[in-house]
C-alpha beads as a LAMMPS data file, in Angstrom:
LAMMPS data file: protein, C-alpha beads

76 atoms
75 bonds

1 atom types
1 bond types

-500.0 500.0 xlo xhi
-500.0 500.0 ylo yhi
-500.0 500.0 zlo zhi

Masses

1 110.0

Atoms # bond

1 1 1 -371.146 -485.139 -421.727
2 1 1 -368.907 -484.113 -419.108
3 1 1 -368.928 -485.065 -415.468
4 1 1 -371.018 -484.700 -412.409
5 1 1 -370.958 -480.641 -411.619
6 1 1 -369.032 -480.366 -414.943
7 1 1 -371.504 -479.981 -418.154
8 1 1 -370.178 -479.977 -421.483
9 1 1 -372.314 -480.070 -424.495
10 1 1 -372.021 -481.333 -428.128
11 1 1 -374.161 -479.753 -430.997
12 1 1 -375.037 -482.714 -432.948
13 1 1 -377.386 -483.120 -436.068
14 1 1 -379.472 -486.199 -435.423
15 1 1 -382.644 -488.200 -436.472
16 1 1 -385.805 -487.195 -435.499
17 1 1 -386.797 -490.925 -435.169
18 1 1 -383.677 -491.812 -433.087
19 1 1 -383.346 -491.896 -429.488
20 1 1 -382.765 -488.780 -427.588
21 1 1 -378.827 -490.231 -426.325
22 1 1 -378.343 -492.596 -429.534
23 1 1 -376.918 -492.204 -432.687
24 1 1 -376.525 -488.890 -434.181
25 1 1 -375.260 -487.968 -438.291
26 1 1 -372.798 -485.271 -437.410
27 1 1 -371.085 -483.351 -434.562
28 1 1 -371.335 -479.622 -435.665
29 1 1 -369.858 -477.658 -432.440
30 1 1 -369.524 -478.060 -428.774
31 1 1 -370.597 -475.773 -425.558
32 1 1 -368.605 -475.666 -422.543
33 1 1 -370.343 -473.351 -419.716
34 1 1 -367.883 -474.240 -417.044
35 1 1 -364.818 -472.200 -418.867
36 1 1 -364.307 -468.444 -417.859
37 1 1 -365.922 -466.963 -420.164
38 1 1 -367.542 -470.034 -421.766
39 1 1 -366.425 -471.625 -424.496
40 1 1 -368.850 -472.030 -427.459
41 1 1 -367.419 -473.308 -430.948
42 1 1 -369.915 -474.141 -433.660
43 1 1 -369.222 -475.096 -437.656
44 1 1 -371.681 -472.122 -439.303
45 1 1 -370.934 -473.747 -442.558
46 1 1 -372.043 -477.306 -441.493
47 1 1 -375.249 -475.576 -439.430
48 1 1 -376.178 -473.852 -442.489
49 1 1 -375.868 -476.803 -444.874
50 1 1 -377.979 -478.806 -442.135
51 1 1 -380.566 -475.988 -441.868
52 1 1 -380.930 -475.873 -445.986
53 1 1 -381.794 -479.587 -445.620
54 1 1 -384.690 -478.910 -443.610
55 1 1 -383.282 -479.438 -440.110
56 1 1 -384.791 -477.938 -437.044
57 1 1 -382.855 -476.713 -434.285
58 1 1 -384.132 -477.079 -430.793
59 1 1 -384.525 -473.671 -429.161
60 1 1 -381.778 -474.077 -426.999
61 1 1 -379.642 -474.415 -430.467
62 1 1 -381.209 -471.739 -431.804
63 1 1 -380.252 -469.375 -428.969
64 1 1 -376.522 -470.531 -428.829
65 1 1 -376.490 -469.947 -432.633
66 1 1 -377.349 -466.373 -432.161
67 1 1 -375.064 -466.422 -429.275
68 1 1 -372.236 -466.740 -431.695
69 1 1 -373.074 -465.326 -435.157
70 1 1 -370.752 -466.355 -438.150
71 1 1 -367.821 -464.145 -438.157
72 1 1 -367.050 -462.119 -441.289
73 1 1 -365.338 -464.355 -444.018
74 1 1 -361.209 -462.930 -444.316
75 1 1 -360.374 -462.055 -447.439
76 1 1 -357.065 -463.568 -448.457

Bonds

1 1 1 2
2 1 2 3
3 1 3 4
4 1 4 5
5 1 5 6
6 1 6 7
7 1 7 8
8 1 8 9
9 1 9 10
10 1 10 11
11 1 11 12
12 1 12 13
13 1 13 14
14 1 14 15
15 1 15 16
16 1 16 17
17 1 17 18
18 1 18 19
19 1 19 20
20 1 20 21
21 1 21 22
22 1 22 23
23 1 23 24
24 1 24 25
25 1 25 26
26 1 26 27
27 1 27 28
28 1 28 29
29 1 29 30
30 1 30 31
31 1 31 32
32 1 32 33
33 1 33 34
34 1 34 35
35 1 35 36
36 1 36 37
37 1 37 38
38 1 38 39
39 1 39 40
40 1 40 41
41 1 41 42
42 1 42 43
43 1 43 44
44 1 44 45
45 1 45 46
46 1 46 47
47 1 47 48
48 1 48 49
49 1 49 50
50 1 50 51
51 1 51 52
52 1 52 53
53 1 53 54
54 1 54 55
55 1 55 56
56 1 56 57
57 1 57 58
58 1 58 59
59 1 59 60
60 1 60 61
61 1 61 62
62 1 62 63
63 1 63 64
64 1 64 65
65 1 65 66
66 1 66 67
67 1 67 68
68 1 68 69
69 1 69 70
70 1 70 71
71 1 71 72
72 1 72 73
73 1 73 74
74 1 74 75
75 1 75 76
């Protein structure tokens, strides 16, 4: 996604047999490296669900998850 020299990435869940830029199951976050500081938003609850279902993150997504660990849950 994005434009020339303005990258913007979606973190998605996709079927293994699908095309690289084809259909996907769910968007679980996004990454914008052009912002200062870079913007990274992940839905850790959905990521944990998909990992329990057997999803295997790419090396890049694994690094993004490590870069942005889930925040401690606030008690109300």
